[in-house]
CHARMM internal coordinates of N, CA and C (Angstrom, degrees):
IC EDIT
DIST 1 N 1 CA 1.4478
DIST 1 CA 1 C 1.5317
ANGL 1 N 1 CA 1 C 110.73
DIST 1 C 2 N 1.3233
ANGL 1 CA 1 C 2 N 116.52
DIHE 1 N 1 CA 1 C 2 N -40.59
DIST 2 N 2 CA 1.4667
ANGL 1 C 2 N 2 CA 120.54
DIHE 1 CA 1 C 2 N 2 CA -179.94
DIST 2 CA 2 C 1.5208
ANGL 2 N 2 CA 2 C 111.04
DIHE 1 C 2 N 2 CA 2 C -60.64
DIST 2 C 3 N 1.3197
ANGL 2 CA 2 C 3 N 115.85
DIHE 2 N 2 CA 2 C 3 N -40.87
DIST 3 N 3 CA 1.4668
ANGL 2 C 3 N 3 CA 119.80
DIHE 2 CA 2 C 3 N 3 CA -176.95
DIST 3 CA 3 C 1.5219
ANGL 3 N 3 CA 3 C 110.39
DIHE 2 C 3 N 3 CA 3 C -65.91
DIST 3 C 4 N 1.3244
ANGL 3 CA 3 C 4 N 117.43
DIHE 3 N 3 CA 3 C 4 N -42.03
DIST 4 N 4 CA 1.4600
ANGL 3 C 4 N 4 CA 120.48
DIHE 3 CA 3 C 4 N 4 CA -177.56
DIST 4 CA 4 C 1.5152
ANGL 4 N 4 CA 4 C 112.59
DIHE 3 C 4 N 4 CA 4 C -68.50
DIST 4 C 5 N 1.3194
ANGL 4 CA 4 C 5 N 118.36
DIHE 4 N 4 CA 4 C 5 N -40.18
DIST 5 N 5 CA 1.4567
ANGL 4 C 5 N 5 CA 119.77
DIHE 4 CA 4 C 5 N 5 CA -173.54
DIST 5 CA 5 C 1.5178
ANGL 5 N 5 CA 5 C 113.33
DIHE 4 C 5 N 5 CA 5 C -83.67
DIST 5 C 6 N 1.3081
ANGL 5 CA 5 C 6 N 118.60
DIHE 5 N 5 CA 5 C 6 N -34.38
DIST 6 N 6 CA 1.4614
ANGL 5 C 6 N 6 CA 118.44
DIHE 5 CA 5 C 6 N 6 CA -173.01
DIST 6 CA 6 C 1.5241
ANGL 6 N 6 CA 6 C 113.15
DIHE 5 C 6 N 6 CA 6 C -92.95
DIST 6 C 7 N 1.3085
ANGL 6 CA 6 C 7 N 118.03
DIHE 6 N 6 CA 6 C 7 N -33.32
DIST 7 N 7 CA 1.4630
ANGL 6 C 7 N 7 CA 119.05
DIHE 6 CA 6 C 7 N 7 CA -173.04
DIST 7 CA 7 C 1.5304
ANGL 7 N 7 CA 7 C 111.73
DIHE 6 C 7 N 7 CA 7 C -116.37
DIST 7 C 8 N 1.2694
ANGL 7 CA 7 C 8 N 117.88
DIHE 7 N 7 CA 7 C 8 N -21.07
DIST 8 N 8 CA 1.4500
ANGL 7 C 8 N 8 CA 119.34
DIHE 7 CA 7 C 8 N 8 CA 176.69
DIST 8 CA 8 C 1.5120
ANGL 8 N 8 CA 8 C 113.98
DIHE 7 C 8 N 8 CA 8 C 104.60
DIST 8 C 9 N 1.3122
ANGL 8 CA 8 C 9 N 118.74
DIHE 8 N 8 CA 8 C 9 N 14.47
DIST 9 N 9 CA 1.4563
ANGL 8 C 9 N 9 CA 119.99
DIHE 8 CA 8 C 9 N 9 CA 172.49
DIST 9 CA 9 C 1.5016
ANGL 9 N 9 CA 9 C 115.74
DIHE 8 C 9 N 9 CA 9 C 118.31
DIST 9 C 10 N 1.3042
ANGL 9 CA 9 C 10 N 119.57
DIHE 9 N 9 CA 9 C 10 N -11.64
DIST 10 N 10 CA 1.4604
ANGL 9 C 10 N 10 CA 118.99
DIHE 9 CA 9 C 10 N 10 CA 179.76
DIST 10 CA 10 C 1.5229
ANGL 10 N 10 CA 10 C 109.75
DIHE 9 C 10 N 10 CA 10 C -133.71
DIST 10 C 11 N 1.3140
ANGL 10 CA 10 C 11 N 114.10
DIHE 10 N 10 CA 10 C 11 N 148.24
DIST 11 N 11 CA 1.4552
ANGL 10 C 11 N 11 CA 120.04
DIHE 10 CA 10 C 11 N 11 CA 179.74
DIST 11 CA 11 C 1.5147
ANGL 11 N 11 CA 11 C 107.97
DIHE 10 C 11 N 11 CA 11 C -157.76
DIST 11 C 12 N 1.3129
ANGL 11 CA 11 C 12 N 115.11
DIHE 11 N 11 CA 11 C 12 N 145.33
DIST 12 N 12 CA 1.4560
ANGL 11 C 12 N 12 CA 120.44
DIHE 11 CA 11 C 12 N 12 CA 175.81
DIST 12 CA 12 C 1.5277
ANGL 12 N 12 CA 12 C 108.61
DIHE 11 C 12 N 12 CA 12 C -65.10
DIST 12 C 13 N 1.3184
ANGL 12 CA 12 C 13 N 116.42
DIHE 12 N 12 CA 12 C 13 N 139.53
DIST 13 N 13 CA 1.4592
ANGL 12 C 13 N 13 CA 119.54
DIHE 12 CA 12 C 13 N 13 CA -177.03
DIST 13 CA 13 C 1.5223
ANGL 13 N 13 CA 13 C 112.27
DIHE 12 C 13 N 13 CA 13 C -64.45
DIST 13 C 14 N 1.3240
ANGL 13 CA 13 C 14 N 118.34
DIHE 13 N 13 CA 13 C 14 N -30.85
DIST 14 N 14 CA 1.4599
ANGL 13 C 14 N 14 CA 120.70
DIHE 13 CA 13 C 14 N 14 CA 177.19
DIST 14 CA 14 C 1.5207
ANGL 14 N 14 CA 14 C 111.23
DIHE 13 C 14 N 14 CA 14 C -66.65
DIST 14 C 15 N 1.3200
ANGL 14 CA 14 C 15 N 116.78
DIHE 14 N 14 CA 14 C 15 N -41.72
DIST 15 N 15 CA 1.4671
ANGL 14 C 15 N 15 CA 120.15
DIHE 14 CA 14 C 15 N 15 CA 177.52
DIST 15 CA 15 C 1.5182
ANGL 15 N 15 CA 15 C 111.34
DIHE 14 C 15 N 15 CA 15 C -64.52
DIST 15 C 16 N 1.3267
ANGL 15 CA 15 C 16 N 115.86
DIHE 15 N 15 CA 15 C 16 N -41.74
DIST 16 N 16 CA 1.4594
ANGL 15 C 16 N 16 CA 119.63
DIHE 15 CA 15 C 16 N 16 CA 178.79
DIST 16 CA 16 C 1.5213
ANGL 16 N 16 CA 16 C 110.68
DIHE 15 C 16 N 16 CA 16 C -63.79
DIST 16 C 17 N 1.3141
ANGL 16 CA 16 C 17 N 117.79
DIHE 16 N 16 CA 16 C 17 N -39.49
DIST 17 N 17 CA 1.4638
ANGL 16 C 17 N 17 CA 121.32
DIHE 16 CA 16 C 17 N 17 CA 178.88
DIST 17 CA 17 C 1.5249
ANGL 17 N 17 CA 17 C 110.71
DIHE 16 C 17 N 17 CA 17 C -65.33
DIST 17 C 18 N 1.3098
ANGL 17 CA 17 C 18 N 118.19
DIHE 17 N 17 CA 17 C 18 N -39.19
DIST 18 N 18 CA 1.4686
ANGL 17 C 18 N 18 CA 121.54
DIHE 17 CA 17 C 18 N 18 CA 178.03
DIST 18 CA 18 C 1.5241
ANGL 18 N 18 CA 18 C 110.56
DIHE 17 C 18 N 18 CA 18 C -63.93
DIST 18 C 19 N 1.3261
ANGL 18 CA 18 C 19 N 116.48
DIHE 18 N 18 CA 18 C 19 N -43.72
DIST 19 N 19 CA 1.4666
ANGL 18 C 19 N 19 CA 120.52
DIHE 18 CA 18 C 19 N 19 CA 178.49
DIST 19 CA 19 C 1.5266
ANGL 19 N 19 CA 19 C 110.46
DIHE 18 C 19 N 19 CA 19 C -64.01
DIST 19 C 20 N 1.3165
ANGL 19 CA 19 C 20 N 117.08
DIHE 19 N 19 CA 19 C 20 N -43.96
DIST 20 N 20 CA 1.4603
ANGL 19 C 20 N 20 CA 121.30
DIHE 19 CA 19 C 20 N 20 CA -179.54
DIST 20 CA 20 C 1.5243
ANGL 20 N 20 CA 20 C 111.09
DIHE 19 C 20 N 20 CA 20 C -64.31
DIST 20 C 21 N 1.3158
ANGL 20 CA 20 C 21 N 117.59
DIHE 20 N 20 CA 20 C 21 N -44.07
DIST 21 N 21 CA 1.4574
ANGL 20 C 21 N 21 CA 120.43
DIHE 20 CA 20 C 21 N 21 CA 179.24
DIST 21 CA 21 C 1.5225
ANGL 21 N 21 CA 21 C 111.39
DIHE 20 C 21 N 21 CA 21 C -65.47
DIST 21 C 22 N 1.3136
ANGL 21 CA 21 C 22 N 117.63
DIHE 21 N 21 CA 21 C 22 N -36.70
DIST 22 N 22 CA 1.4530
ANGL 21 C 22 N 22 CA 120.85
DIHE 21 CA 21 C 22 N 22 CA 176.38
DIST 22 CA 22 C 1.5191
ANGL 22 N 22 CA 22 C 111.85
DIHE 21 C 22 N 22 CA 22 C -64.88
DIST 22 C 23 N 1.3231
ANGL 22 CA 22 C 23 N 116.47
DIHE 22 N 22 CA 22 C 23 N -40.42
DIST 23 N 23 CA 1.4570
ANGL 22 C 23 N 23 CA 121.19
DIHE 22 CA 22 C 23 N 23 CA 177.66
DIST 23 CA 23 C 1.5260
ANGL 23 N 23 CA 23 C 110.65
DIHE 22 C 23 N 23 CA 23 C -63.62
DIST 23 C 24 N 1.3209
ANGL 23 CA 23 C 24 N 116.14
DIHE 23 N 23 CA 23 C 24 N -45.54
DIST 24 N 24 CA 1.4652
ANGL 23 C 24 N 24 CA 120.77
DIHE 23 CA 23 C 24 N 24 CA 179.80
DIST 24 CA 24 C 1.5274
ANGL 24 N 24 CA 24 C 110.13
DIHE 23 C 24 N 24 CA 24 C -63.57
DIST 24 C 25 N 1.3269
ANGL 24 CA 24 C 25 N 117.37
DIHE 24 N 24 CA 24 C 25 N -43.66
DIST 25 N 25 CA 1.4581
ANGL 24 C 25 N 25 CA 121.15
DIHE 24 CA 24 C 25 N 25 CA -179.66
DIST 25 CA 25 C 1.5224
ANGL 25 N 25 CA 25 C 110.92
DIHE 24 C 25 N 25 CA 25 C -62.37
DIST 25 C 26 N 1.3192
ANGL 25 CA 25 C 26 N 117.15
DIHE 25 N 25 CA 25 C 26 N -40.19
DIST 26 N 26 CA 1.4635
ANGL 25 C 26 N 26 CA 119.36
DIHE 25 CA 25 C 26 N 26 CA 179.52
DIST 26 CA 26 C 1.5287
ANGL 26 N 26 CA 26 C 111.17
DIHE 25 C 26 N 26 CA 26 C -64.90
DIST 26 C 27 N 1.3295
ANGL 26 CA 26 C 27 N 116.73
DIHE 26 N 26 CA 26 C 27 N -37.88
DIST 27 N 27 CA 1.4652
ANGL 26 C 27 N 27 CA 119.62
DIHE 26 CA 26 C 27 N 27 CA 178.28
DIST 27 CA 27 C 1.5254
ANGL 27 N 27 CA 27 C 111.64
DIHE 26 C 27 N 27 CA 27 C -70.38
DIST 27 C 28 N 1.3293
ANGL 27 CA 27 C 28 N 117.77
DIHE 27 N 27 CA 27 C 28 N -35.97
DIST 28 N 28 CA 1.4642
ANGL 27 C 28 N 28 CA 121.17
DIHE 27 CA 27 C 28 N 28 CA 177.60
DIST 28 CA 28 C 1.5268
ANGL 28 N 28 CA 28 C 109.95
DIHE 27 C 28 N 28 CA 28 C -66.13
DIST 28 C 29 N 1.3256
ANGL 28 CA 28 C 29 N 117.07
DIHE 28 N 28 CA 28 C 29 N -42.74
DIST 29 N 29 CA 1.4636
ANGL 28 C 29 N 29 CA 120.37
DIHE 28 CA 28 C 29 N 29 CA 179.11
DIST 29 CA 29 C 1.5261
ANGL 29 N 29 CA 29 C 110.65
DIHE 28 C 29 N 29 CA 29 C -64.74
DIST 29 C 30 N 1.3238
ANGL 29 CA 29 C 30 N 117.05
DIHE 29 N 29 CA 29 C 30 N -43.74
DIST 30 N 30 CA 1.4625
ANGL 29 C 30 N 30 CA 120.58
DIHE 29 CA 29 C 30 N 30 CA 177.59
DIST 30 CA 30 C 1.5334
ANGL 30 N 30 CA 30 C 110.70
DIHE 29 C 30 N 30 CA 30 C -61.08
DIST 30 C 31 N 1.3145
ANGL 30 CA 30 C 31 N 117.11
DIHE 30 N 30 CA 30 C 31 N -42.56
DIST 31 N 31 CA 1.4599
ANGL 30 C 31 N 31 CA 120.71
DIHE 30 CA 30 C 31 N 31 CA 177.84
DIST 31 CA 31 C 1.5190
ANGL 31 N 31 CA 31 C 112.24
DIHE 30 C 31 N 31 CA 31 C -63.64
DIST 31 C 32 N 1.3266
ANGL 31 CA 31 C 32 N 117.24
DIHE 31 N 31 CA 31 C 32 N -39.79
DIST 32 N 32 CA 1.4627
ANGL 31 C 32 N 32 CA 120.77
DIHE 31 CA 31 C 32 N 32 CA 178.86
DIST 32 CA 32 C 1.5249
ANGL 32 N 32 CA 32 C 110.93
DIHE 31 C 32 N 32 CA 32 C -65.47
DIST 32 C 33 N 1.3315
ANGL 32 CA 32 C 33 N 116.50
DIHE 32 N 32 CA 32 C 33 N -39.98
DIST 33 N 33 CA 1.4667
ANGL 32 C 33 N 33 CA 119.86
DIHE 32 CA 32 C 33 N 33 CA 177.99
DIST 33 CA 33 C 1.5222
ANGL 33 N 33 CA 33 C 110.37
DIHE 32 C 33 N 33 CA 33 C -64.55
DIST 33 C 34 N 1.3226
ANGL 33 CA 33 C 34 N 117.07
DIHE 33 N 33 CA 33 C 34 N -45.30
DIST 34 N 34 CA 1.4659
ANGL 33 C 34 N 34 CA 120.49
DIHE 33 CA 33 C 34 N 34 CA 179.92
DIST 34 CA 34 C 1.5249
ANGL 34 N 34 CA 34 C 111.16
DIHE 33 C 34 N 34 CA 34 C -64.43
DIST 34 C 35 N 1.3269
ANGL 34 CA 34 C 35 N 117.01
DIHE 34 N 34 CA 34 C 35 N -39.64
DIST 35 N 35 CA 1.4676
ANGL 34 C 35 N 35 CA 121.08
DIHE 34 CA 34 C 35 N 35 CA 178.20
DIST 35 CA 35 C 1.5208
ANGL 35 N 35 CA 35 C 110.33
DIHE 34 C 35 N 35 CA 35 C -63.33
DIST 35 C 36 N 1.3308
ANGL 35 CA 35 C 36 N 117.42
DIHE 35 N 35 CA 35 C 36 N -43.34
DIST 36 N 36 CA 1.4581
ANGL 35 C 36 N 36 CA 121.49
DIHE 35 CA 35 C 36 N 36 CA -179.32
DIST 36 CA 36 C 1.5206
ANGL 36 N 36 CA 36 C 111.41
DIHE 35 C 36 N 36 CA 36 C -64.38
DIST 36 C 37 N 1.3225
ANGL 36 CA 36 C 37 N 116.45
DIHE 36 N 36 CA 36 C 37 N -44.13
DIST 37 N 37 CA 1.4694
ANGL 36 C 37 N 37 CA 119.94
DIHE 36 CA 36 C 37 N 37 CA 178.72
DIST 37 CA 37 C 1.5281
ANGL 37 N 37 CA 37 C 110.01
DIHE 36 C 37 N 37 CA 37 C -63.30
DIST 37 C 38 N 1.3037
ANGL 37 CA 37 C 38 N 117.19
DIHE 37 N 37 CA 37 C 38 N -42.25
DIST 38 N 38 CA 1.4615
ANGL 37 C 38 N 38 CA 120.36
DIHE 37 CA 37 C 38 N 38 CA 178.21
DIST 38 CA 38 C 1.5106
ANGL 38 N 38 CA 38 C 113.00
DIHE 37 C 38 N 38 CA 38 C -64.56
DIST 38 C 39 N 1.3282
ANGL 38 CA 38 C 39 N 116.81
DIHE 38 N 38 CA 38 C 39 N -40.78
DIST 39 N 39 CA 1.4607
ANGL 38 C 39 N 39 CA 120.93
DIHE 38 CA 38 C 39 N 39 CA 179.81
DIST 39 CA 39 C 1.5224
ANGL 39 N 39 CA 39 C 111.04
DIHE 38 C 39 N 39 CA 39 C -66.93
DIST 39 C 40 N 1.3279
ANGL 39 CA 39 C 40 N 117.06
DIHE 39 N 39 CA 39 C 40 N -42.40
DIST 40 N 40 CA 1.4659
ANGL 39 C 40 N 40 CA 120.19
DIHE 39 CA 39 C 40 N 40 CA 177.88
DIST 40 CA 40 C 1.5250
ANGL 40 N 40 CA 40 C 110.00
DIHE 39 C 40 N 40 CA 40 C -64.02
DIST 40 C 41 N 1.3214
ANGL 40 CA 40 C 41 N 117.62
DIHE 40 N 40 CA 40 C 41 N -40.79
DIST 41 N 41 CA 1.4704
ANGL 40 C 41 N 41 CA 120.81
DIHE 40 CA 40 C 41 N 41 CA 178.14
DIST 41 CA 41 C 1.5176
ANGL 41 N 41 CA 41 C 111.08
DIHE 40 C 41 N 41 CA 41 C -63.47
DIST 41 C 42 N 1.3170
ANGL 41 CA 41 C 42 N 116.86
DIHE 41 N 41 CA 41 C 42 N -42.14
DIST 42 N 42 CA 1.4615
ANGL 41 C 42 N 42 CA 120.74
DIHE 41 CA 41 C 42 N 42 CA 178.88
DIST 42 CA 42 C 1.5212
ANGL 42 N 42 CA 42 C 111.05
DIHE 41 C 42 N 42 CA 42 C -63.45
DIST 42 C 43 N 1.3257
ANGL 42 CA 42 C 43 N 116.59
DIHE 42 N 42 CA 42 C 43 N -45.44
DIST 43 N 43 CA 1.4664
ANGL 42 C 43 N 43 CA 119.93
DIHE 42 CA 42 C 43 N 43 CA 179.07
DIST 43 CA 43 C 1.5230
ANGL 43 N 43 CA 43 C 111.14
DIHE 42 C 43 N 43 CA 43 C -62.65
DIST 43 C 44 N 1.3283
ANGL 43 CA 43 C 44 N 116.71
DIHE 43 N 43 CA 43 C 44 N -40.39
DIST 44 N 44 CA 1.4602
ANGL 43 C 44 N 44 CA 120.24
DIHE 43 CA 43 C 44 N 44 CA 178.64
DIST 44 CA 44 C 1.5246
ANGL 44 N 44 CA 44 C 111.03
DIHE 43 C 44 N 44 CA 44 C -64.15
DIST 44 C 45 N 1.3211
ANGL 44 CA 44 C 45 N 117.23
DIHE 44 N 44 CA 44 C 45 N -42.43
DIST 45 N 45 CA 1.4684
ANGL 44 C 45 N 45 CA 120.41
DIHE 44 CA 44 C 45 N 45 CA 179.40
DIST 45 CA 45 C 1.5220
ANGL 45 N 45 CA 45 C 111.50
DIHE 44 C 45 N 45 CA 45 C -65.62
DIST 45 C 46 N 1.3238
ANGL 45 CA 45 C 46 N 117.27
DIHE 45 N 45 CA 45 C 46 N -40.71
DIST 46 N 46 CA 1.4650
ANGL 45 C 46 N 46 CA 120.70
DIHE 45 CA 45 C 46 N 46 CA 177.91
DIST 46 CA 46 C 1.5187
ANGL 46 N 46 CA 46 C 110.00
DIHE 45 C 46 N 46 CA 46 C -65.03
DIST 46 C 47 N 1.3383
ANGL 46 CA 46 C 47 N 117.29
DIHE 46 N 46 CA 46 C 47 N -40.58
DIST 47 N 47 CA 1.4635
ANGL 46 C 47 N 47 CA 121.09
DIHE 46 CA 46 C 47 N 47 CA 178.02
DIST 47 CA 47 C 1.5236
ANGL 47 N 47 CA 47 C 110.62
DIHE 46 C 47 N 47 CA 47 C -61.32
DIST 47 C 48 N 1.3357
ANGL 47 CA 47 C 48 N 116.96
DIHE 47 N 47 CA 47 C 48 N -46.21
DIST 48 N 48 CA 1.4704
ANGL 47 C 48 N 48 CA 119.63
DIHE 47 CA 47 C 48 N 48 CA 179.62
DIST 48 CA 48 C 1.5320
ANGL 48 N 48 CA 48 C 111.10
DIHE 47 C 48 N 48 CA 48 C -65.39
DIST 48 C 49 N 1.3295
ANGL 48 CA 48 C 49 N 117.20
DIHE 48 N 48 CA 48 C 49 N -35.71
DIST 49 N 49 CA 1.4543
ANGL 48 C 49 N 49 CA 120.51
DIHE 48 CA 48 C 49 N 49 CA -179.95
DIST 49 CA 49 C 1.5217
ANGL 49 N 49 CA 49 C 110.64
DIHE 48 C 49 N 49 CA 49 C -65.95
DIST 49 C 50 N 1.3389
ANGL 49 CA 49 C 50 N 117.55
DIHE 49 N 49 CA 49 C 50 N -44.49
DIST 50 N 50 CA 1.4521
ANGL 49 C 50 N 50 CA 120.28
DIHE 49 CA 49 C 50 N 50 CA 178.81
DIST 50 CA 50 C 1.5293
ANGL 50 N 50 CA 50 C 111.71
DIHE 49 C 50 N 50 CA 50 C -69.78
DIST 50 C 51 N 1.3290
ANGL 50 CA 50 C 51 N 117.31
DIHE 50 N 50 CA 50 C 51 N -31.19
DIST 51 N 51 CA 1.4654
ANGL 50 C 51 N 51 CA 120.98
DIHE 50 CA 50 C 51 N 51 CA 178.23
DIST 51 CA 51 C 1.5228
ANGL 51 N 51 CA 51 C 110.82
DIHE 50 C 51 N 51 CA 51 C -66.84
DIST 51 C 52 N 1.3378
ANGL 51 CA 51 C 52 N 117.53
DIHE 51 N 51 CA 51 C 52 N -34.65
DIST 52 N 52 CA 1.4548
ANGL 51 C 52 N 52 CA 120.84
DIHE 51 CA 51 C 52 N 52 CA 179.23
DIST 52 CA 52 C 1.5235
ANGL 52 N 52 CA 52 C 111.64
DIHE 51 C 52 N 52 CA 52 C -70.32
DIST 52 C 53 N 1.3265
ANGL 52 CA 52 C 53 N 118.27
DIHE 52 N 52 CA 52 C 53 N -32.28
DIST 53 N 53 CA 1.4612
ANGL 52 C 53 N 53 CA 120.93
DIHE 52 CA 52 C 53 N 53 CA -178.66
DIST 53 CA 53 C 1.5188
ANGL 53 N 53 CA 53 C 112.43
DIHE 52 C 53 N 53 CA 53 C -75.72
DIST 53 C 54 N 1.3092
ANGL 53 CA 53 C 54 N 118.93
DIHE 53 N 53 CA 53 C 54 N -21.85
DIST 54 N 54 CA 1.4688
ANGL 53 C 54 N 54 CA 122.10
DIHE 53 CA 53 C 54 N 54 CA -178.39
DIST 54 CA 54 C 1.4910
ANGL 54 N 54 CA 54 C 112.60
DIHE 53 C 54 N 54 CA 54 C -89.08
END
COOR INIT
IC SEED 1 N 1 CA 1 C
IC BUILD
């Protein structure tokens, strides 16, 4: 879709690969951030839960 709308139907394969790798990298970084926030939240909740039982 990007190739058709921005350039008119053709693109160098190297440029397309750079764009695709950048897109994938951005999604991996976003996923890592979300995973880290979720893991820290889970650990914090477990810590508070065990603190209440003691």
